[in-house]
N, C-alpha and C positions, 0 to 999 in steps of 0.2 A: 503583616504581609506586604509584599512588594507589588505595586501595580504598574502595568497591567499584569494580572495573573497569567502565566504562560500555559496555555492549553492547546498548543499547536505542534505537538511532538511528532506528528507524521510529516510535517514540513521540514523541521530540523530539530536537533536536540542541543542543549547547552553542553559544552565540553566538560567531561568529568575532571575535577581538579587533579586526580591521580594521573590521568592521561596528559594533562597539561604539564605537570611536574616532570613527567618522563621525557617530554619533548624539549624542555628548556635548554639542557646542555648542548643539544645538537644545533641550536641557533648560535651558540657562542663558543664554548671551549672545544666541543667535539664537532666542528663544522666541516669535516672532510667530505670529499666526493666519494661516494661508495664505489666508483669505478677506478679510483686511484690505488696504487700499490704501496704507497708509503704508510706508516703507522696510523696517521689520522684517517686515511681512506679505508684501511683495513678495519679500523674500529667502527667506522660508519657502516661498512658492509656487514660486519657481524651484527650490528643493531638491526639492520634491514632484515637479515635472515632470521633473527629471533622473532621479529614481528611477523614475518611471513609464516613461520611455524605456528604462532599463536592464532592467526587467522585461519590457517588450515585446520587446526584443532576445533575451532568454533563450528565449522561447517562439516567436520568429520571427513575431510579430504585425506586420501591415503598418503599423498606426497606433498610436502610444502612447496616444491617447485611447480606445482599446478596452480599456484597463486601468482597472477600477473598484475603488477601495480599499474593503475591508470590515474587520470586526473579526477575521476569520479564515476558514478554509475552511468551517466549519460554516455561517456566515452566507452565504458565497458559494454553497454548494450549495442552501441554502434560497431565496436570491434567484433562482438559475437555474431551479429546478424550479417553485416557486410562481409566479415571475414569468412564465414561459411559460404555465403552466396557466391563470392568471387572464387573461392578455392574449389568448390564442388559444382560449378555451373554445368560442366559437361555431364554430370550425373543426373541433374534435374534442375528445374527452375521454379519449384513450388514450395511455399512456406506457409505454415499454419500458425496463427496467433489468435488472440481474442479481441473482442470489441471493447474491452475495458482496460487495456494495457496502458502503461505510462506513455506520455507523449514521445519520449525518446525511443520507444519501440514503434509506436504508431507512425511517427514521421519518417523513421528509417525505412519502414515497410512501404510507405507511400513513395519514397524515393526509389526503392527497388522496382516498384510497379512501373515507374517511368522509364526504366532501362530494361524492361522485358520480363520481369519476374511476375509470377502469379501468386497472389496473397489471398488466403482464406481467413476472414475475420469471424471467428466463432461467436455466436450469440450466447447470452447468459440468461439464467432464470431471473424472475422478479427479485430474487434475493442475491443476485450477482454471482451465481455458481455456474460453472461449465458442466455440461452433460458429457461424460466420457464417451458415450456412444457417438456424439457429434464429432469428436476427435477421430474416432475410428472411421466414420463414414467420409470424413474430409480427406483422409490419406489417399494418395495416388502413387503410381510407380515413379512419378517425378518429384515427390516430396523429399526434400533434403533436410528440412529443419522444422521443429515445433518449438515455439517460444511462448510459454505461458507463465505469467508472474505467480509467485507463491501467495502473497497477500496483497490485496489492493490498497493503494495509498489513500483513496477517498473513503471507501466503505469498509475496509478492513477484512473483507471476506477472504477465506483461505481455500485455495483450490486443491483438488485431489491429485497432487503431483505423483505419488507412487503409482496410481492406476494409469495415469497418462504416460509415465516413464516406462511402464511395462509394455504398453502398446508401441511406443517408439522403438524400444529395444527389439521387439519381435520383428519389426519391419526395417531394422538397421537405419533408422532415421535419427539424426542428431537432435538432442533435447536440451534446450536452454531455458533457464528461469531467471527472472529478475527477483532476487532475494532481498532487495534493499529494505523493505518494510519488516520482514520477518526475522532476518539474521540478528541475533542478540536479544530478541524479544520472545521468540518461541523456539522450540527445538527444530533445527535444520540439519539434515543429513543428506549430502549429495549422493551417497551410496544407496541409501534407502529410496531416495527419489529417482535413482538411476539417471542422474543428470550428467551431461557431457560438458555443459558450460553453465556458469552462474555468475550473476553480477552482484556486487556489493558496494556499499558506500559507508565511509567512516562517520559522517556527520549525522547519520540516522541512528547511530548507536553510541552517542556521547563521545565521539571522537572529533577530530578537526575537519573542517571543510577543505575541499580541493584535493582529496585523496580517495580513491576507490580501488576496486580490484575485480579481475575476471578470473574465475576458476576455469581452467582448461584441462580436461582429462588427458592423462598421458598414456593410459593403458586401458584396453578392453572397452571401447576402442581408443586408439591414439587420435586425438583431434588435431587437425592441421588448420591454420587460419591464414588468410591473406592479410598481412599487416596493413594498418591504415595510417600509421606514422612511421616514416623511414628515417634512418640516421645511424646511430652508433651500434645498433644490434643489441641494445639492452633488453632485459626481460625475455630471454629465449628468442630474441630477434622478433618478438611479436609487438613490442611497444618501445620504440627508441626514445631516448631523452634522459637527461640527468635525473636521477631519483630524488624525490623530495623527502630526504631522510627524516627531518623532524616530524613531518606529517605521518610518514610511515610508522615511526616509533609510536606516535599517539594512537594511530589506528590499531597497532598491535596491542597496546595497553588497554584500549577500549574493548577489544575482543576478549582479552584475558578476563577483565572485570565482568563482562557480559556472561561469559561461560560459567564463571564461578557463582554469580548471583541470579542466574536465569530463573530457577524455579521459585525462589522466595520472592523475587522482584515481580515476576509475572502474576503471582497470586495476589500480592498487595495491590498492584495496579488494577487487576481485574475487579477486586472488591470496591475500589474507589469508583471505577466505571459503572458498576452495577448500582451503586448508591446514587450516582448522578442520573442514570437512566430511570430508575424507579421513581425518583422524586420529580423529574421533569415530565414523565408520563402522566403524573397526577394533574398537570396543568390542563390536560385535555386537548384534543384535536392536534395531536402530534403523530408523526410517522417515523419509525426507525427504518433507515435505509440499509439493506444488507442483511445477511443471515446472522442471527445472534449466537448460534452455537459454534459455527465455523467462522471465528472472528478473532482478530488480534485483541489481546486483553485490554489495551488502552484506547481502542478506537470506538467512537460513537458518532454516527452521522444521523442527524435528525432534521426532518422537515416540519415546519410549524404552519398550521393553517390560520388564515384570517389576519395576516400581517403583510406589510410591504417589505420585501427582502433587503433592499439597500438601506432603508432606514433602520431596520432591525440590526443589521451587521454593524452599521456605523455607531449605533448606541452601545451595542455589546462591546465593541473594541475600545471604548473609553476605559473599561475596567478589565476586560478579558481579551487575551491574544488568541483568537480563533480564526478559522478559515471558512470561507464559503466555497465548498468544492475543493479542488486540488490547488495547492499553492503554486504549482507550476503552470496553471492555466488561469489563475485569478486575474492576471493582467489583461486578459481578453474578455470581451463582453459576451461571447457565446456561452450558452448553457453547458454545463458539465457533460462531456460525452459518456462518462461512466453512468451518471444518473439517467441520462437519456436511454442508455442501453437497458436499464432496469424497467423502462416503460413509464417513468414519472412524467407528469405534465410540467409545463414550464412554471406554473405557479408554485408547485412543490419544490422544483429544482432551485428556484430563486430564493426560497426561504430555508434552504438546507444549510445547516451549520455542522462543521466537523470539529468535534472536540477530541483532542489527542492528549491523553494523560500519560505522564512519564515518570521517570525515576525520582525527580526532585519535587513532584507535587505532593501536597499534604492534604489531610482530611479537612483541615481548616479552610484551605483554598477551595476544595470541592463544595463545602457547605456554603461558602460565600457565593460561588458560581451558581448554585441552585437558587438561592434567594434572588440573585441579581437577574438571572434569566427569567424567572417567574414574574418578577416585578415589571420588567420591560414588556414581556409578552402580554400580560394582563392590561397594562396601560395602553399599548398600541391597539389592542382589540377593543378596548373601551372607547377609544377615540375613532374607531372605524365604523361609520354608518352602515357600510356594506356588510361587515361582519355581524353587526347587531341585527340587521334585517334577516340575514341568513339564519342566525341563531334563533330569532323569534319564530321564523317559519319552521325551522326544524323542531322547536319545542311544541309549536301548535300541531304539526303533523304527528308528532309523537303522542301528544295528548289525545288527538282524535283517534289514533290507532288503538290506544288503550280503551277508549269509550266503546269503539266498535267491537273490540275483543270481549268486553263485558257483556254487550248485547248478544253476541254470538254464543256466549257460555250460558245464557239464560233464555231458552226459547220462549217466544210469545205464546200467550194463552190462545188456544184454538178457538176461532170464531164458529158460531153455530152454523150448520149447513145441512142440507138434505142429502148431501153426497155420502157415499159409503166411506167411513173414516179409514178403511184399511189401506 
């Protein structure tokens, strides 16, 4: 095994060697600009269109031209939300999203609040799920956009997009979803979900970093966006700039592999995750964050009781590459906004670890991770006087409860009395 064992596949994934091989010629011999009309440019353009088609097939888009390339999902999310807000402001100024969206959604919405938009941040259940009725009740005549992520990047919960999409369609409200964590890992269908816009990222599905895409529906309805980057009119005039051909080719290859291997790969990863979960639960005093049934196959977010979070993470990271909360917010000291939305206390939030199992993880690595996590947790608890005190108190209270239960199950012998025994 190679250390540290990489178990952070919600943060990023290693590029698949097949995707890398597909990219290499476009760095050297096939280096043309896809906007040029000479043979090198035309060959680059053909490679871009082939990749565009593969990505469209992965998400079941009707038209490959509905895929607009961006620098990544953060840009795609900004283009979707700001693009709708600016284009349709005369129709309304209300947007609905959730309290557990990625920061690129949350911060964009906060920006729009500052320029006069009204944002509704829907709450979630203790398992991280949105109540569809809450979406219905939040809609107003001024609502122009609903943006709900498909699968959460921290706790892996999968939202009921088809039901939300149906509501949006009934009210002629545009519907956007951040598909970054789900595309290539579970079945994604923009038609079934009734999506008008969807954000994607290559490096979450074993493609290269620095390339993403926004699905923009062309028919029923045709979605119009205010561009956020102006220039040469590339990508249907929605995102100007010279196309990153090697990265786009790698993105397309990654999408092709993901579509082909989706079922078998998700089953294998799910089995590894369940083994990890079941063994770690035997440690005791652990809490699984998020819904276990509606969840990404490779995601496991666990809080550990009785230990200090920073010490725990530092020791884990000597052998395991894992995250505490979202990798996109780990540089800031504030508790995870996702775990806070679930109602977790700060003690549980600070001891939460996200394990992200992926394509290249092996059963041997999972077995090692189980033993390593167990050893560290037990050692830290053993060294914690507070945990020992709480544990002894808990055991004493439990023992006393058992004694009281025994006394209650065997009534005392009635003492003699002159009173009527009835």
